[in-house]
N, C-alpha and C positions, 0 to 999 in steps of 0.2 A: 755608440750602440752597445748594449750589454749582451754578453754571451752567456749561454747556459751550459754547464758541464753535465751533459746527459749520459745515460747508459751507453748510447751509441757512440758518443764522443770518447768515453773511456775505452769502449771496445776497439775503436779505430786506433787509439794510442797503444793499447796492449798488443794488437795485431802487428802494428808497425815495429814494435820492439821485440816481438817473439823471435827467439833464436839469435839475437844480436847482443853485443857487449858494449857498443858505443854508437853514437849517431855521427854521421859524416859532418864535417865542418861546412859552413856556408859563409860566403862573403856578403850575401845580400843583407842590406840594412833593413830592419823592421819598419814597416810603413806606419804602424800605429801601436798604441799601448794603452791598456786600461786594466784596472783590477776587477776580476770576476771572482768573488769569494766562494769558497766551498767549505762547509763545516759539517762535522759529524758529531754525535753526542759524546764519543769517546776521545775527542780531539785533545782535551786537556790532559787525559791520562797519558797520551802519547808525547807530552812535552818533556817527560823525564829522559835523561841521557840513556841511550840504549846500552844494555849490558855488553861487556867486552867478551865475546865468545872465544872459545879455544881457537877456532879458525882465524879469527881476527888477530888474536895474540900471535899466532904463528906467522901470519903475514907480516907482522912488524919486524921479524927477524930475517926476512928474505933478503938475500944479498946479490942474486944474479942480475946482471944488467938487463937481460931480456924481460925478466919479471918486473923490474922497476919500470921499464919502458911501457910494458903492457898496462900496468896500473896507472901510470901517468896519462896514457892515452885515454883510458876509460874515464878518469876523473876529468880530464880536459873536455871530453865529449859531453859529460853531464853538465859541466860548467857553462857550455854554450846554451843549454836549455834551462837550467835551474839555478837558483840562488837562494840563500837564507837571509831573512831580514826580520825586522820587528814591526808589528802593526798593532797599535792600541795596547801595548804592553805584552803582546803575545808573540812568541817566536813562530814564524811560518816559513814554509818553503814555497817558492813561487816558480811557476813555469812560464817561460817566454815562448810563445808559439803563434802560429797563424791559424785563424779560424778558417776551416775548409769551405764554409759557405760564403763568407764575406770577403775573404782574402786579406783581412785586417789582422794585424799583430795584436795579441792579447797577453795579459798578465793574469794567471790563474793561481789563486792561493790554495795551498794544501796543508793539512796537518801532517805531522810526521807519520802517523798511522797510514794515512792515505798515500803518502809518498812511498812507504815500504810496500803497500799493496800494489801500487803501480809497477814496482820493480821486483815483485816477489819471484818472478821467473827468470831473473837475470843474476848470474853469479860470475865471480871472477875466479878463474882457476889458474894456479901458478905451480911451478916446479922449482924446488930449491936445488942447491949444489949437489945434494945427495940423491937427486932424482925422485924425491917424495912430492906427491901432488897435494896441494892445499886448495881449499875453496872457501869463499865467503860471499854473502849477498852483496851485490853492487851498491845498493842503497846504504847499507851500514858502512861500507868502505868509504863512500863519498861523504857521508855525514861526519865521519871521524877524520877525514883528510885535512891536514893543515892548509892545503892549497885550494879547498873548495871555495867557490865564489860566494861572497857574503857582503852584506851591507849592514853592519851592526848599528848604524845610527838612523836606520829607518828609511822610509819611502816618502818622497815629496814631489809635488808638481811645481816645477820651477821653469816656467816658459822663458826662453831666451837667457837663462842664467846658468852659470857653472855650478854644478852640484858640489856641496862641501864633501870632504873626505868621508867615506863610509856611508854616503847617502845615495840611494837609487833615485834617479830623476825620471819621473813618468813622462816628461815632455818629449814628444817625438816629432814636433814640427807640424806644419799644415798638411792637409790631405792631398793637395795638388801643388804643382809648380806654377808660379805666376808666369804670365805671358805678356810681353810688351805690345802685342797686337790688340790695342785697346778697342779698335773698331768692332771686334768680335763681341764686346760687352754691350754694344748699343741696344740690342733687343731686350737685354736684361734690365738695363737702366730705364728703358721706356716702360717696361712693366712696373718697375718700382715707382716711377713718377705718376703714370697715368692710371694704373690699376690699384696698386697698394695705397698710394697717397691720393688717389682720386683726382689727380691733376693739380693738387695744391703744391705750389713750388716751395713755400716755406717748410711745409711738412717733409717734402722730398729732401731738401737740404739738410734738415735735422737728421732724418733717417740715414742719409749717406754719411754724415759726420759720425753718427753713432756706430755705424758698421765699420767705418775706418778706424775709429778709436778702439773698437774690439780687436781688430787685426793688429794695429800698431802697438797696443798695450795689452797683450793677452794675459798678463799676470794680474791685471786690475779687475775688480768687479765692475760691471757696467753702471751701477747706481741707478739706472733707469731701465725699465723693461718695456719692450715694444709689444703692444697688444693690438691684434688685427681682428676686427669684427666683420663678418660678411656671410652671405649665404653659401650654400654648397655650390661648388663648381666655379667660384669667382676667382680662384687663384691666390687666396689669402695664405695658404700653407706653403706655397712655392718658395717664397723667400726664406722661410724657416728651414726648409730642406736644403736650400742653397748654402746657407750659413753653416749648417752641420757638415756639408760636404767640404767646405773650405777648411774647417777645423779638423776634418778627418778623424783621427783617433780621439780627438778631444771634443767632438760634437756628439750630442745624444738627442734623439727624437723620442719623446715619451708620450703615451696615450692614456695614462691613468694618474689620478691625483696622488696615489701612494708613491709613485716614482718621482713626484715633484715635492711633496710636503710630508711624506711618510716618515715614520720613526727610523726604520733601517734604510740608510741612504749611502752605503758604501759605494754604490754605483756612480755617485757623483764625484768620487775622489779624484779621478783623472779628467774631469769634464771642465771645459771652458765655455762652450756654447751649448745651451740647453733649450730645446724647442719643445714647448708643451702644447700639444695639438689636442684641443678639446679635453684637457686634462685637469681642469680645476673648476670647483663649484664655489662661486663667490660667497655663498651663504655659509660656508664652513668657517666659523669664527676662529677656531684653533688653527686651521690650515692657513687662514689669512695672516695671522701673526708670523707663521713660519715663512710664508711667501715674502713678506716685507723684509725679513732678515736675509733671505736668499738674495734679494735685489740689492740691498744697501749695506749690510754689515760687512766689516773687513775680514771676519773669520766665520768658519762653519764648524759645527759639531758633527763629526763623522762617527757613525755607529753601524756595525754589522753584527749579525747574530753570533753570539759566542765570544765576541771580542769587546773589550772595554771601549767606551766612547772616548774620542780624543778630539782635540781642536786642530784645525788646519786653516791656512789662508783661503779666503773666498776668491776664486778665479771666475765665478759664473757670470755669464751674460745671458739673459733670458729673453726669449721671444715666445709669444703666446698667440694662438689663433682659436677662434670660437664662432659658432653659429648663434650663440646666445646673446640676448641684449645685455644682460648683466654678466660681465666676465670677471672683473676684479673688484674687491672692496676698496673704495676711494673715500678718504676723509676730506674735510673742508679745505685744507691747504695741501692737498695731494699733489706731489710732484715726482712720484715714483714711476709713473706710467705715461707713455705716449700712446694714446688710444686712437687708432686709425680705422675709419669706416671704409672698407675696401669697396671700390666701384664694381658694379655688376656689368660694366660695359663689355666684358669678355666672358660673361657667365655662360657655362656649358658650351663654349666655343672649342670643341675638341680639336679641330684642325689647328687653331691658334696655339693651344697648349702643347700639342704634339710637336709642332715646329719649334716652340720656345724651348722645350726640354732638349730637343735635338741640338739647337744652337748652344744651349748651356754646356752640354757635354762635348760639343765640337769646338772647344776653345773659349767659349763664352765665360765660364766660371774662372778659368785661368786668367783671362783678361780682366775680369772683375776684381780678382785678388790683387793683381798688379795695380789697378786704379786705387783700391782701398789702401794698399801699402804706401802709396805716394800721395794720397789726398792730404791737403794742408789742414791740419787740425789745431794749429797754433792758437787760433782765436775761437775754437769751438768749446762751448761750455755745456757739458752734458746735463747740468742741472737746470738750464734754461729751457724747459720743455714747452713747446708751443701749446697754447690752449686750443683744444679741439672740442667739437660738439660731442664727440664720443666720450671724452673725459667728463664733460658736464653730465652726460647721461649716467655714467658710473657713479658720480657723486650723488645724483638724485636717487638712483636705485639703492644706494648704500645708506641713505638717511635713516636715523632712528625713527621709531614709530610716530612720535608726536610731530616731528618735522615733516615726515612723509605725509601724514594726514593734513597738516597745514598747507603743504604744497598743493595737494589735490584740491583743497578748498579755494586756494588762491587761483588755481588754474580754472576751476569751474566758475569763479566770480561770485561765490556765495558761501558764507560760513555754514549755513544750514542747508541740507539737501533740498528741502521743500521751498526755500526762498528763490526768488528769480534774480536777485541782485545782491550786491555787497552792502550790508547795513553798517553804518559808522558805529552804532552802538549795539552791543549784543548782551543779552541777559546771561549772567554767569552760569546759571543752571542749564540753559540751552546749549552753551558751548561745551561744558563738561559732559553733558548727556550725549552730544554728537560725537565727542572723542571716545567716550566709553563704548558707544555702539560700534565704532570703527575697531576698537581694540577687541571686542568680543567677536566680531565678524571675521577677524583675521587670526583668531586663536591666540591672542597675546595676553589674555586675562591674568595669567600667572606672573607676567613679567612687567606689566605697566600699571602705574597708579593713575587714577582718573579723578582724584579729589580736586576741589577748587584751588587749593593752595599749590598743588603740583602743576596743574594746568596754567595757573597764573604765572608761576615761575618760568615755565617754558615760553609763554607769550612775551614776558618781559625780556627774555634773552634775545628774541627776534625783534621785538618792538620796544626799544629802551624807554620811549616816552609813552608807554601804555597808560591810559588814564582810567579812572573809575568814577562812577556816578551812581545815584540812586533815583528811582522813580516810584511814586506811590501808585499802586494799581490794585483795584478791588479790595481796598481797605488795608493793604500791607505794602511795605517798602521792598522793592526788588533791586538788587545790586547789578550794575551793568559794567562791562569793560568797554572802554572807548578806544576803538581801533583806528589806525590811519586809513585814509581813503585808499581804494583798491590799487591804483597805480603806485602810490607811495609805499603801500604795504608790500607790493611785489618787489620794488627796488630794495627795501630793507631786508626782505627775505634773501635776495641775491647776495647782498653784502654779508649777511650772517652765514648762509649755508654754502655759498659758492665763491667766497672771496671776491665778490663783485662781478664774477662772470655772468654772462647773460643766459638766463634760463628760457626755455621755449614756452611761450604763452599762446593761447588760441588766437590772439589778435595779430601775431607776427605773420 
């Protein structure tokens, strides 16, 4: 979950620090961590080393034990909350804190100017051996202190790994503790099998293996995204929220495409589980290329405003849910997505979902985490994605214009709309005219060529043995394409466009 540093948030922090010189230590381990960037236009100006004021220079010569102890206490208190590190070639100051609304630990990036503003009302006052009082701003004292907390080698997300020296590890573990009481997970597993997978056991086994692989190998990208289609109130989003809960600080639920495939994506830096809920338009060609990379590529390009883009390992596992028929762009040999059509057997059953959510929070999720941690994945191959009717639909909906037109003609059983059946021989001018009419009616005139040579090339790609013939009619010779019979034409189309998978036809 991404936090926002609002005016109220700043006000609360300033009020908490008003009149104090240091924050009390705490032994509580943070539950979560993620970067929430904050940038102002003058941030780069603030990168320069602060001038050494007279007060700071005088503090360097202080000799009394009480003064030294006071300074050390103040610096130690700031070290519990703040540290300096590098992100995208820019030196930043980071705050470790707890979001007052979610209770989750956050990592908030500040420029030096913002850090000084936050502590502008905090000074360190000391007395030397001669009784002279000296004072300096606490922010400047901490920034210049040799013992300030810093990670000069940057920030990294290293799940289950030891961070190298000088590197801050974003990984904070899972959001809940696993529970051996596996019976508590029974209602959750039932929902996965009978609702999300609509009772298909093979699909359920793959989904369970995918989820277990995510938990057992949090440092690896999933390579395959889970896509759940269904109507409102069917429970398709439930599993995505569950997985975000399991990953706690490293799970994110997004509702807009810019948070999934947008240019500025620093919010993904600490994320392992990303749930996109109605957050993607399959017709977005540029976004489609970005999504493919998020699913399968080993690295990500991270960019936040005001900071140079940099490369980081891809730790993402992506789940998507949508009410739309067309959810993701899918090519002929697509194996990036498991597309599940969620059953409506519990649609709008509010009592069922209220009970399910109660069971999930009352130990069900903890038990599910234990099951996933110990599920045998030794023979699970994430790239062997089950073929589903949902994926076939995505392929058909993603077809380019000519292939989409040809599928509609094959489905209707006639090349020309005014024909009642499939004719083995079709005059070239009639075929090109029919395709041109389709292109114009769909507003594709600027993008598609409809001349006979182009249409013939498309037809031969689908029907390798496409024939040609001529017939003399009304004193002239007309050229015809010789097409396969309808059943054979449909089979050849399936081999070409769907890698042999069965397409829905009206006779099925």
